N, C-alpha and C positions, 0 to 999 in steps of 0.2 A: 214630628214629635221629638221633643228633646230627650236627651239621655237622663237617666236617674242621677240625682246629685251624688257626688262623692264628698266625704267629709274627712278632713285631715287636720292635724295639729297645725296651727299657724306658726310661722317663724317670724323673726324680727324683720325680715324683708317684706312681710305682709302688712306692716303697720300702716302704710299709706292706704291700702285697700280696706283695712279694718276701719280706718278713720272715715273713708268715703261711705262705707256701709252704715257706720254709726250716724253720719250726717243725714243720710236718707231716712233712717229710723227716727231720728230726732225731729226732722221736719214733719214727718207724719204725726208724731206725738204732739208737736206744737199745735197742729190743727185741732186736736181734741180739747186742749186747755192751755192756752198761751200763758196764763198766769202761773201755771205749774211748770210748764216746759219752756223755760227761757234760759239762755246761756250766753256766754260772752262770744263776741265775734270770732275770737281765735280758738274756740272750743275744739274744732277738728284738729288743729295743729297741736293743741295740748294733749288730746287723746292719742295722736300719733306718737308723740314723745313718751307718753305714759306707757303705751303698749310696747314701744321699743325697749323700755326699761323693765317691764314686767314679764314679757314673754320669756319663758325658759326658767323663771324663778320657781323655786320650790313652793308649792301651795297655790300656784296660779295656773289657769288654763285658758287658752283661746283656741277655738276651733273654727275652721273656715269651710263653708259649703260651696262647691263649685259644680256647675253644669257646663259641659263642653268647654272646660278650661276657663270658664267665666265665673267670677265670684257672684254668688246669689244670696249669701247669708252668713251669719256668724253667731257664735255664742261665747261669752266670756264668764269666768267664774273664779272663785277662790275658796280655799279652806281656811277657816278661822277657828280660833279657840272659843269655846263656850264657857259660861260660868261653871265653876267647880262643883256646884250642886247637882249638875247633870252628869251621868256616866258617859264615858266615851271621850269627853274633852274637846271634840272637834265637830265642826259643822261645815257642810258645803253650801255655798251660795251662788246662785246664778245672778250675775250683775247686769248683763245686757244680752 
C-alpha cells in the first residue's frame, strides 16, 4: 500500500515535473475531444517556461502532490480582479 500523498507548494525547480504532469493530463483530455484539446508540439516546453516565470509571483499558486517522493498530481491557480460591480474585487481561479 502506498503512503498518503503529501501536498506542497511547487518551486521553480519543479517546472519540469509540472510540465510532465500537464502533458499527461492534456493527453487524457485529447482523448475526450481532440477538436477542443489540441496544442502546439512545444506546449510542454512553453508550460515549463511559463511556470518558471509564474511560480512565486504574487497572486499565483502551484501545488504539487507526491507519494513516496514521486509526483502524482498538481493544481495551479491565480487570483484575478473581478468587475467593480461585485464586492470584494478579487476572485480565485483553478487553472489546471
